[in-house]
N, C-alpha and C positions, 0 to 999 in steps of 0.2 A: 478421486475428486479433488480439485485443487482447492487449498486453503486461501481465505481470503482475509486481509487485514481489516481493522477497523475503518479504514478509509474506503473499503470496498474493492481495493485493488488486489489482484491475485499475486501470491508469492511463487507461483509456478511460472518460470521464464518463457515457456511455450504458450502461454495465455496472454492473448493480446487484448486489452480493453480499449473501447473507444468512448470518450467523454461525450456527455450530453449537455445541452444548454440548461436542463433542469438541475444540474449539479450532481446527478447520480451518474450511472454508467448506462449508455445506451444498449450495450450488449458485450457479450463476451464470446470471443471465436477463437478457435485453434489457429496456431500460426501455420500457414500453408507451406512454409519452407521446410521440406523433409530433408534430414541429414541421411548419411549412409547408415547410422546407427538407429535411426528413428524413423519408420516408413509405416505406411498402411498395413504392411504385412505383420509388423511387430516391432518390439524394442530390443536393442542389444545394449547390455550393460557391461562395462570394462571395469575391472578391479583396479584399484590403486596399483598393487602389487605387479600386476601386468605391464602397465605402463612404467613403472619404475625399473622393472627388469629389462624392458626395451631400450629404455634411455641409458641404462648402465652398461649394457652390451655395446650400445652405440658410441658411448663416450670412451670406452676402453679400446674401441677400434682405430681410434685417432692416434696417429705417430706422434709421440711426445708426452702422452699420458703413462706415468709410471705406475699409479694406482688411484683408486678411489677412496674416498673417505679422509676423516681426520685421524689422529694418532690413537685414540682408543679404538676405534672402529676397526683400524688395521690390525691392532694388536689382537683383538678377538677374533678377527678373520684369519690371522696366521694360526692361532690356536685351533680354530675348528678344521682348517685344512690339514694339519697334523694328525688329527685323529682319523683312525681307519674307517673308511666309509663316508668321511665328512665331504662335503661338497663346497664348491666356490658360491658365495652368495653373490648374484649377478646384480641385485639392487643396492649393495654396499654403497654408501656415499651418496644416494640418490634419494631425493624427497619429492614427491609429487601431489598436486591437488588437482584432481579430475571432476570435470563437471559433466553435464550432460552432452555437451558439443564440444567442449574446450578442455585443455590441460596445461598446467604450469610446471615446470621442471627446475628443481635446484640440484646441482652437481657439485661436490666436494672433490677436489682432486690434489694428487702430488705430480708436479711437472718434472720432466727430467731436464737436468742441467743443459743450458745451451740452446734450449728452445724459445722461440719469441713466444711470450705468454700470450700477447694479443692476438697473434695468429693463431695459437692453439686455441683459446677462448673461441675464436671464429670457427675453427674447425669443428670443436665440439658442438657449438650451437647448429650448424649447418646439418652434422651427422644426426645429431639427436632430433631436431625438426623433422629431417627427413624420415628417419626409421619410424618415429612415432605417428606422424601423419600418415604415411603410407601404411603401416600395419594396422592401425586403430580406426583410421578415419577422423580422429580428434583434430581440431585445429590446436597448434601449440602457441600460446599467447606470449609466453617468454620462457627463456633458460636462462637462469643465474648459475653463475660459475663463482666458486671460493676456492682459491689456490692456497692450500694450507702449507706446502712445503715445496722444496725443490730437491730432487733426488740427485746425488752426486755418486757416480760409480768410483768407489776407492779402491776397487780390485781386491778386496778382503774376501770375495766370494771364492776365489782361487785357492786351491789347496797348496799349503806351504809344508815342504818337508822340514820339520824342526829337529830332526833326529841328528842331523850332521852338525848342527850348532850346539856347542858346549855351553851349558848354563854356568855364568860365574856365580859364585856365592854372593849374596847381596851384603853380608855382614861378615867381617873376618875377626 
């Protein structure tokens, strides 16, 4: 049963109240617009973690995204992935608010150097909105993006043979 406030208005957004001329409410009726998640056959509830995982995978798929999350989040994720049996956290760097029919998404990223950040943000928004709406039926109201850093490939990942280089003593 829907809760009502002291003014007689329902706190449930699916309840529509019609005002009367006597100051009360003439009647309370259910909103007749069914969504794909709420129909006469039953209700489907989607957890926040599901939406954040979908959004995280969609954001990672965009070319120019190096990684998701801020500095501390990425450090913890790097440790988790090194542990045997550890898995990638696909919702890392993604925060969501999920309502009955809508969702809002916040994505924290590290962009690759040389990529237009404006174009990257537009691509992330489009990919996240498409994936979340297609897979969940929720309407995405906004996708906020925070760029925490720019990744510059310094080439240090390549193995360097240091055995041929003689180390000079630092102090004589």
